[in-house]
KEZA-35306 format. One record per residue: residue number from 1; residue in one letter; x negated, y negated, z of N, C-alpha, C, CB in turn. Coordinates in steps of 0.1 Angstrom, whole numbers, plus 5000, padded with zeros to 4 digits. Each point is the difference from the previous one (the first is absolute). Glycine has a CB too. Layout:
// residues N
k,r,nxx,nyy,nzz,caxx,cayy,cazz,cxx,cyy,czz,cbxx,cbyy,cbzz
NUM,A,X,Y,Z,X,Y,Z,X,Y,Z,X,Y,Z $
...
// end
This chain:
// residues 205
k,r,nxx,nyy,nzz,caxx,cayy,cazz,cxx,cyy,czz,cbxx,cbyy,cbzz
1,F,4995,5008,5000,5004,4996,4998,4995,4981,5002,5014,5027,5001 $
2,F,4974,4972,5014,4995,4988,4998,4988,5001,4989,5009,4992,5024 $
3,F,4986,5023,4971,4988,4998,4991,5004,4996,4983,4987,5019,5017 $
4,A,5027,4980,4982,5007,4999,4987,4995,4987,4997,5022,5015,5002 $
5,A,4978,4978,5012,5000,4984,4999,4983,5000,4991,5018,4989,5030 $
6,L,4976,5018,4978,4984,4993,4991,5006,5001,4983,4974,5014,5019 $
7,F,5029,4987,4976,5000,5000,4988,5010,4983,4995,4997,5034,5001 $
8,S,5006,4959,5010,5011,4987,4997,4989,4991,5008,5031,5010,5001 $
9,I,4957,4990,4997,4991,4988,5000,4989,5004,4995,5009,4989,5016 $
10,G,4980,4996,4982,4994,5001,4985,5004,4993,4993,4996,5018,5001 $
11,S,4993,4978,4985,4999,4995,4990,4998,5013,4989,4991,4978,5014 $
12,L,5025,5013,4972,4999,5007,4997,4999,4998,4985,5007,5008,5021 $
13,G,4987,4997,4970,4995,4992,4988,4991,4999,4998,5010,4991,5000 $
14,A,4984,5007,4985,4987,4998,5002,5002,4989,5008,4990,5008,4981 $
15,P,4992,4984,5018,4997,4989,5008,4997,4988,4994,4992,5014,5013 $
16,L,5007,4971,4995,4997,4989,4995,4991,4994,4996,5011,5001,5007 $
17,D,4984,5001,4983,4992,4997,4991,4992,4991,5010,5015,5004,4975 $
18,A,4975,4996,5040,4992,4988,5006,5000,4988,4996,4988,5013,5004 $
19,R,5013,4978,4985,5003,4993,4991,5006,4988,5001,5000,5018,4993 $
20,M,5013,4992,5002,5014,4998,5001,5001,4985,5008,5007,5029,5000 $
21,E,4998,4959,5001,5003,4984,5008,5019,5003,4994,4968,4977,4996 $
22,P,5041,5028,5011,5013,5001,4998,5010,4989,4999,4994,5019,5009 $
23,T,5010,4973,4989,5010,4989,5005,5002,5006,5015,5015,4992,4976 $
24,P,4987,4997,5032,5009,4996,5012,5006,5006,5003,5000,4987,4999 $
25,A,5004,5020,5012,5011,5001,5000,5013,4988,5010,4985,5025,4994 $
26,P,5029,4976,5002,5006,4987,5005,4994,5001,5023,5030,5000,4971 $
27,L,4969,4982,5029,4997,5010,5014,5016,4983,5010,4954,5018,4998 $
28,P,5045,4991,5015,5009,4996,5005,4996,4978,5003,5004,5035,5011 $
29,A,5005,4964,4991,4993,4986,5002,4989,4996,5008,5019,4995,4996 $
30,A,4986,5013,5012,4983,5000,5016,4989,5005,4993,5011,5011,5026 $
31,L,4979,4995,4966,4999,5005,4991,4994,4999,4988,5013,5002,5012 $
32,E,4994,4978,4983,4996,4995,4987,4989,4998,5002,5018,4992,4992 $
33,A,4976,4999,5020,4983,4988,5001,4991,5013,5011,5013,4964,5002 $
34,S,4973,5032,4991,4987,5006,5008,5004,5005,5013,4985,4985,4990 $
35,S,5012,5025,5022,5002,4997,5016,4998,5012,5010,5018,4982,4993 $
36,G,4974,5018,5004,4996,5010,5014,5004,5007,5005,4994,4989,5005 $
37,L,5018,5004,5001,5012,5005,5012,5005,4999,4992,5002,4995,5020 $
38,C,5008,5008,4968,5008,5004,4994,4996,5009,4997,5008,4985,4997 $
39,F,4980,5020,5000,4994,5014,4994,4996,5011,5015,4987,4985,4974 $
40,V,5013,5009,5035,4997,5009,5011,5019,4999,5002,4966,4994,5014 $
41,S,5045,4995,4987,5014,5002,5007,5007,5009,4993,5003,4979,5009 $
42,D,4995,5016,4977,5008,5006,4991,5001,5009,4984,5004,4981,5015 $
43,V,4985,5025,4985,4993,5005,4995,4995,5016,5015,4995,4970,4978 $
44,C,4994,5023,5025,4998,5011,5014,5015,5008,5008,4977,4980,5006 $
45,G,5031,5011,4994,5009,5000,5011,5014,5009,4990,4988,4972,5017 $
46,A,5006,5024,4972,5013,5008,4995,4995,5021,4998,5009,4970,4983 $
47,L,4982,5031,5016,4990,5006,4998,5001,5010,5014,4988,4981,4983 $
48,K,5017,5018,5027,5001,5001,5016,5013,5007,5000,4987,4979,5011 $
49,K,5023,5012,4978,5012,5003,5004,5007,5012,4987,5002,4972,5014 $
50,L,4991,5024,4978,5003,5013,4984,4993,5012,5007,4996,4984,4974 $
51,K,5017,5029,5027,5002,5009,5005,4994,5010,4984,5021,4990,5023 $
52,R,4972,5017,4979,4995,5011,4990,5011,5010,4997,4975,4999,5008 $
53,T,5024,4998,4976,5017,5006,4993,5002,5011,5000,5001,4987,4984 $
54,G,4979,5026,5018,5007,5011,4996,5008,5003,5019,4978,5010,4974 $
55,W,5017,4986,5032,5008,5003,5014,5006,5000,5003,4994,4997,5004 $
56,V,5016,4989,4991,5013,4995,5001,5011,5011,4994,4990,4974,4997 $
57,V,5004,5027,4993,5015,5014,4991,4993,5010,5005,5010,4994,4972 $
58,S,4981,5006,5031,5002,5018,5012,5003,5000,5007,4989,5008,4999 $
59,G,5018,4980,5010,5006,4994,5004,4993,5002,5019,5020,5002,4975 $
60,V,4968,4996,5025,4987,5003,5011,5004,4986,5008,4975,5015,4983 $
61,P,5030,4991,5037,5007,4986,5004,4985,4998,5005,5031,5000,5008 $
62,L,4980,4982,4989,4984,4991,5005,4986,5004,4992,5011,5000,5026 $
63,P,4991,4997,4955,4988,5001,4992,4990,4985,4997,5016,5020,4990 $
64,E,4975,4988,5011,4990,4989,4999,5004,4990,4990,4982,5015,5008 $
65,S,5008,4974,4998,4997,4988,4990,4990,4999,4992,5009,4989,5015 $
66,D,4985,5003,4980,4993,5003,4983,4988,4995,5012,5018,4992,4969 $
67,A,4979,5000,5036,4998,4995,5006,4993,5009,5010,5017,4984,4991 $
68,D,4991,5022,5014,4994,5014,5014,4989,5012,4990,5032,5001,5019 $
69,H,4973,5001,4965,4990,5003,5000,4993,5000,4992,5007,5005,5012 $
70,M,4992,4981,4986,4983,4994,4995,4992,4997,5013,5008,4986,4978 $
71,H,4997,5014,5034,4986,4997,5011,4995,5013,5000,5008,4982,5018 $
72,R,5003,5030,4986,4992,5016,4994,4990,5003,4991,5018,5005,5003 $
73,A,4990,4988,4990,4989,5004,4989,4988,4991,4998,5018,5010,4988 $
74,A,4983,4977,5015,4987,4994,5007,4991,5006,5013,5013,4982,4991 $
75,M,4991,5025,5015,4995,5006,5010,4993,5010,4993,5017,4995,5017 $
76,C,4986,5011,4975,4996,5014,4989,4986,4996,4995,5026,5007,4989 $
77,A,4980,4981,5004,4986,4994,4996,4987,5002,5008,5014,4985,4992 $
78,L,4995,5007,5016,4980,4997,5012,4998,5009,5001,4998,4985,5016 $
79,L,5003,5032,4987,4996,5012,5001,4995,5001,4992,5012,5007,5010 $
80,V,4985,4989,4978,4995,5003,4987,4984,4997,5002,5024,4994,4986 $
81,G,4976,4995,5025,4984,4999,4999,4993,5004,5014,5001,4980,4981 $
82,Q,5006,5033,5020,4990,5011,5006,4996,5005,4999,5002,5000,5006 $
83,P,4984,5006,5001,4993,5005,4996,5002,5012,4996,4991,4987,5009 $
84,P,5006,5017,4977,5006,5016,4993,5003,5011,5013,4981,4999,4975 $
85,D,5029,5008,5023,4998,5014,5004,4989,5008,4988,5027,5000,5014 $
86,P,4960,5012,4996,4997,5007,4991,5009,5009,4991,4982,4996,5015 $
87,R,5029,5006,4989,5013,5014,4993,5002,4989,4990,5017,5017,5022 $
88,D,4981,4971,4969,5005,4990,4993,4992,5005,4986,5003,4978,5021 $
89,D,5001,5025,4970,4995,5006,4989,5003,4982,4991,5006,5036,5003 $
90,Y,4981,4961,4997,4997,4984,4993,4987,5003,4984,5001,4985,5033 $
91,E,5004,5032,4966,4984,5000,4990,5011,4996,4986,4978,5026,5013 $
92,G,5011,4975,4971,5009,5001,4986,5013,4982,5001,4998,5038,4999 $
93,P,5012,4970,5001,5007,4980,4993,5008,4994,5014,5010,5007,4970 $
94,N,4979,5001,5042,5012,5005,5014,4993,4984,5003,5004,5035,5011 $
95,A,4985,4966,4982,4982,4991,5013,5010,4987,4997,4964,5009,4994 $
96,R,5047,4981,4998,4998,4990,5007,5008,5000,5002,4987,4992,4996 $
97,F,5021,5016,5016,5006,4997,5014,4989,4996,5007,5018,5016,5000 $
98,H,4974,4993,4998,4992,4997,5018,5003,4990,5006,4984,5007,4996 $
99,P,5011,4988,5015,5012,4989,5009,4984,4987,4996,5023,5020,5029 $
100,D,4966,4983,4970,4994,4994,4994,4996,4992,4989,5001,5011,5011 $
101,R,5006,5000,4979,5002,4992,4988,5019,4991,4996,4976,5023,4991 $
102,V,5025,4975,5022,5015,5000,5000,5004,4983,5004,5003,5029,5008 $
103,D,4997,4962,4981,5004,4988,5010,5011,4996,5012,4992,4996,4980 $
104,C,5006,5008,5032,5010,4999,5012,5002,4988,4997,4995,5014,5018 $
105,Q,5005,4980,4983,5002,4986,5008,5007,4993,4987,4978,4998,5020 $
106,R,5028,5008,4961,5002,4999,4992,5013,5013,5003,4976,4985,4987 $
107,L,5027,5028,5015,5011,5005,5005,5001,4996,5011,5000,5017,4989 $
108,L,4997,4978,5022,5009,4996,5011,5011,4992,4989,4981,4997,5024 $
109,R,5011,4991,4971,5011,4982,4996,5014,5012,4989,4971,4967,4993 $
110,M,5023,5036,4999,5005,5010,4994,5011,5010,5004,4979,4995,4994 $
111,A,5023,5010,5019,5006,5007,5005,5010,4990,5009,4980,5019,4997 $
112,V,5019,4969,5008,5007,4990,5003,5015,4993,4993,4976,4999,5006 $
113,T,5011,5005,4978,5010,4989,4992,5007,5012,4987,4979,4971,5002 $
114,H,5016,5044,4995,5008,5005,4988,5014,5002,5003,4980,5012,4992 $
115,D,5029,4983,5019,5015,5002,5002,5004,4984,4997,5001,5021,5020 $
116,L,4992,4970,4983,5003,4988,5004,5008,4996,4984,4976,4996,5022 $
117,C,5026,5001,4970,5014,4998,4990,5009,5002,5002,4994,5002,4989 $
118,E,5009,5008,5020,5012,5012,5004,5009,4990,5012,4983,5028,4996 $
119,A,5009,4952,5004,5006,4996,5012,5011,4985,4992,4974,5011,5021 $
120,L,5020,4993,4965,5007,4997,4988,5015,5003,4988,4978,4999,5008 $
121,A,5012,5015,4985,5002,5012,4995,5009,5011,5007,4978,4994,4991 $
122,G,5025,5006,5020,5005,5014,5011,4997,5010,4995,5019,4992,5008 $
123,D,4985,5023,4999,4986,5016,5000,5009,5004,4990,4988,5010,5029 $
124,I,5007,4986,4953,5006,5008,4992,5002,5013,5001,4993,4985,4990 $
125,T,5010,5026,5007,4998,5012,5002,5006,5008,4990,4997,4995,5022 $
126,P,5001,5018,4980,5013,5011,4990,5008,4998,5004,4994,5018,4995 $
127,N,5012,4982,5013,5017,5000,5007,5003,4985,4998,5000,5020,5022 $
128,C,4991,4976,4970,5012,4979,4993,5002,5007,4985,4983,4969,5011 $
129,P,5027,5016,4985,5005,5008,4984,4991,4997,4994,5024,4999,4997 $
130,A,4983,5010,4992,4983,5006,4988,4996,4981,4999,5010,5031,4973 $
131,A,4995,4961,5022,4999,4985,4994,4995,4987,5011,5021,5009,4984 $
132,V,4980,5002,5029,4993,4996,5007,4983,5003,5001,5024,4999,5007 $
133,Q,4973,5022,4992,4993,5005,5000,4989,4990,4987,5016,5024,5013 $
134,A,4992,4974,4976,4988,4997,4992,4996,4992,4998,5003,5011,4993 $
135,S,5004,4973,5023,4987,4983,4991,4991,5002,5014,5018,4973,4981 $
136,K,4986,5041,5026,4994,5000,5011,4986,4989,5003,5011,5025,4999 $
137,H,4981,4976,4992,4987,4994,4997,4999,4984,4996,4994,5024,4992 $
138,E,5014,4978,4997,5006,4989,4999,4997,4992,5011,5016,5011,4988 $
139,K,4999,4997,5018,5004,4988,5012,4988,4995,5011,5024,5011,4999 $
140,E,4970,5000,5005,4987,5002,5008,4988,4992,4998,5007,5020,5000 $
141,G,4993,4975,4984,4990,4994,4997,5004,4985,5004,4992,5019,4983 $
142,Q,5024,4980,5015,4995,4990,5000,5001,4989,5013,5003,5009,4978 $
143,A,5005,5003,5026,4999,4993,5020,4989,4994,5002,5010,5018,5013 $
144,M,4979,4994,4982,4985,4998,5007,4999,4988,4995,4988,5021,5001 $
145,A,5017,4973,4986,4990,4986,4997,5009,4987,5004,4987,5010,4977 $
146,A,5030,4994,5024,5005,4990,5012,4986,5001,5016,5034,5007,4989 $
147,I,4966,5005,5015,4998,5002,5012,4984,4993,5000,5018,5023,5005 $
148,R,4971,4975,4984,4989,4999,5001,5005,4976,4994,4985,5040,4994 $
149,A,5027,4958,5005,5001,4987,4996,5002,4993,5015,5011,5005,4973 $
150,V,4995,5006,5035,5008,4994,5016,4983,4996,5005,5029,5022,5011 $
151,V,4962,4990,4990,4994,5005,5009,4984,4981,4995,5012,5043,4999 $
152,G,4995,4960,4988,4985,4995,4988,4987,5001,5003,5013,4985,4993 $
153,D,4978,5014,4997,4988,5006,4996,4987,4996,5009,5011,4999,4976 $
154,P,4985,5004,5035,4993,5014,4994,4999,5014,5002,4991,4986,4997 $
155,L,5022,5013,5017,5000,5011,5005,5013,5006,4992,4987,4993,5025 $
156,G,5021,4994,4969,5017,5006,4988,4990,5011,4988,5022,4967,4998 $
157,A,4969,5028,4995,4994,5010,4998,4989,5013,5003,5010,4983,4992 $
158,E,4988,5013,5019,4995,5010,5005,5008,5014,5004,4987,4981,5005 $
159,L,5023,5010,4991,5017,5015,5007,5003,5004,4991,5014,4991,5017 $
160,Y,4995,5004,4966,5000,5000,4992,4993,5011,4987,5005,4980,5015 $
161,G,4974,5019,4993,4990,5012,4994,5003,5009,5005,4982,4992,4996 $
162,L,5019,5006,5019,5000,5016,5009,5012,5008,4991,4996,4990,5030 $
163,W,5015,5002,4972,5017,5007,4995,4992,5006,4985,5026,4977,5011 $
164,A,4976,5018,4985,4999,5001,4986,4981,5014,4997,5018,4964,4996 $
165,E,4971,5037,5010,4995,5002,5002,5001,5015,5006,4995,4976,4997 $
166,Y,5016,5028,5007,5009,5012,5015,5007,5005,4985,5008,4984,5033 $
167,E,5006,5003,4954,5003,5002,4996,4992,5009,4988,5013,4983,5014 $
168,A,4975,5015,4981,4996,5007,4988,4997,5018,5002,4988,4973,4993 $
169,Q,5005,5023,5022,4991,5015,5009,4991,5001,4988,5020,5018,5015 $
170,E,4973,4975,4985,4982,4998,4993,4989,5003,5009,5007,4982,4987 $
171,T,4994,5010,5025,4989,4998,5007,4999,5014,5009,5003,4971,4999 $
172,T,4989,5029,5008,4998,5017,5011,5004,4990,5011,4975,5022,4992 $
173,E,5030,4965,5010,5013,4993,5019,5006,5003,4988,4998,4976,5023 $
174,A,5008,5022,4968,5016,5002,4993,5001,5016,5001,5001,4977,4979 $
175,L,4991,5027,5019,5008,5017,5004,5001,5003,5012,4992,5011,4985 $
176,L,5001,4981,5027,4998,5007,5013,5015,4993,5003,4968,5003,5008 $
177,C,5034,4987,4991,5006,4994,5005,5016,5007,4999,4980,4982,4995 $
178,K,5021,5022,4991,5009,5011,4991,5005,5011,5008,4986,4996,4979 $
179,D,5004,5010,5027,4995,5011,5011,5003,4998,5013,4983,5003,4988 $
180,I,5019,4983,5015,5001,4995,5013,5017,5003,4997,4975,4980,5008 $
181,D,5026,5010,4987,5019,4995,4999,5007,5016,5004,5000,4976,4974 $
182,K,4994,5035,5013,5013,5013,5001,4995,5007,5011,5008,5006,4974 $
183,F,4979,4997,5038,4998,5005,5009,5005,4994,5010,4986,5008,4991 $
184,E,5014,4981,5011,5010,4987,5009,5016,5004,5000,4983,4976,4991 $
185,M,5022,5023,4998,5015,5006,4994,5001,5018,5007,4998,4982,4971 $
186,V,4995,5026,5024,4994,5017,5007,5003,4998,5018,4973,5005,4977 $
187,V,5013,4990,5031,5006,4993,5006,5013,5004,5009,4987,4989,4982 $
188,Q,5022,4997,5017,5008,4994,5000,5011,5009,4998,4987,4983,4994 $
189,A,5017,5024,4992,5007,5011,5002,4995,5012,5008,5007,4991,4981 $
190,F,4986,5013,5019,4998,5006,5014,5003,4996,5016,4984,5005,4984 $
191,E,5013,4983,5016,5003,4996,5012,5018,5002,5000,4975,4982,5002 $
192,Y,5033,5009,4991,5018,5003,4996,5002,5014,5006,5003,4986,4975 $
193,E,4995,5023,5013,5004,5017,5004,4993,5003,5008,5007,5009,4981 $
194,R,4985,4990,5031,5002,5002,5014,5003,4993,5009,4989,5010,4996 $
195,D,5009,4978,5000,5015,4994,5013,5013,5001,4995,4987,4981,5012 $
196,H,5018,5021,4979,5017,4999,4991,5004,5012,4995,4998,4979,4992 $
197,L,4991,5029,5008,5005,5014,4986,5005,5010,5013,4976,5000,4974 $
198,R,5033,5003,5029,5010,5012,5012,4998,5011,4994,5021,4987,5009 $
199,P,4978,5024,4988,5002,5014,5000,5018,5001,4999,4974,5006,5015 $
200,R,5027,5000,4974,5019,5003,4999,4999,5013,5016,5009,5000,4961 $
201,P,5001,4996,5030,5012,5010,5017,5000,5013,4988,5027,4977,5020 $
202,D,4975,5039,4986,4996,5007,4998,5015,5007,4991,4978,4998,5021 $
203,G,5015,5004,4966,5010,4999,4992,5013,4986,4993,4991,5024,5014 $
204,V,4999,4969,4981,5001,4988,4996,4991,5005,4990,5006,4984,5020 $
205,A,4996,5006,4969,4993,5005,4983,4993,4988,5000,5018,5015,4985 $
// end
């Protein structure tokens, strides 16, 4: 039941080209001017209120928010910089993922940015109508362009660049961040199953 929700969250279709600069999405009046306070209150605040779609559709009690998800993802990113376990395999193509070769600061900043667009675009998953799914990357790109305008450069440009890099899934940090995103979701699914899934009575199919 709960693990079915694993397929309800995550990116869809081909990633956006990291060089794309979509037209900013329409903003609420409070977000029309560049303002750090508006970013903290209206954008980051929205992420604390936005419940993850897959868990809502699955009927999970008190589902986590986007901010909850990204916070633990950031904690996972911090762990990447720890000394490697001797049992880990960093030979061949895995060599790029050795902690000494990962830009852990960039990975951390990406982890706290990868779902930032959902503050304006919403959490679009396979549970959403097909037309909404088809416009997922466009809506998210417009949202990040709008957030960039609110934050102001140079930080706004960095946030946009981190999101675009994550979507492109080419760099070591982007690949690790995607793995962290999925791992955190699996951990959350396990916790929901452990806390809320009860055995069926005997004889109930």
